[in-house]
N, C-alpha and C positions, 0 to 999 in steps of 0.2 A: 836637685832633680829627683823625682819620685822613682823608686825602684820598679823596673818593669818585670812583668811576670811571664811573658811569652817571647819566644824567638821572633814571632811576627812583629810584635810591638818593638822589639829591639832593632829589627831591620828597618822598620818604618821610621823610628827615631833617628837612626844613623843616616838614612836617606834624607830626612828633613834637615839634619845638620849639614850635610853636603850641599843641599840647596842654599842654606843660609850662608855657607862659605862662599858660594858663587856671588851672592848679593853683597856680602860684606867686603869682598875683595874686588868688587866691580868688574867681574869677568863677563864679557859680552859674547853674543853668539859667534861661533867660529873660533873662539879663543880657548886656550887650554888652561885649566887650573892645575899647576904642577903638584904632584904628591908631596914634594918637600914643603909646600905651603899648606896643603890640605891637612896633612897628618897633625901638625901642631894645633891647628884650629880644632880638629876633632878631639884631640887629647884634652884640650882645655874645656871643651863643652860637654863631651860625652866619652869618658875614658873607656867605656865598654865597646867602643866601635870596632875594635880589632876582631872581636868574635864574629861579626856579621858584615864586615866592610864589603867583601866581594859580593855577597848576596844583595846588599843595599845598592851597590853600583849596578848590578845586573837588573834590579828592579827599576832603577832610574833609566837605564838603557832601554828596557822593554817599554817603558812609558814614552820613550822618544826624547827624553830631556837631555841625555848625555850620550856621547860616543867615547869609547875607550881610546886613549892615545898612549904612545909609548911611555911618556913620563907623567901622565896625569889623566884628567877627564876633560873632554871638549864639550862645551855648552852648545846645544843645537838651537835652531830658531824656535822650536817648540819649547825647549827648556828656557830660553830667553823670555818668551811670553809668560811662562809659568812663574819665573823668578821675579820679573820686573812688571808684569801686567801690561806689557806694551809690545808692539811689533818690533822685530829686530831691525 
């Protein structure tokens, strides 16, 4: 992976990795992707996620793709459409 040069790019890349995790783990609208499954996924694909993870989550929540849950991130219907390109 190319080295990123700005925090905004770092946040966007982390957010994209989170979206990829929902798809790869087949999480559907209304279901939660637990942090215990998300963190290893991020670590493998983008080890710099720790620097901007909370900002990336906030970005995805602002877009309406996820809602915070006590133990992870819940995929919304809008997020489901974004991840899978289909209605939830």
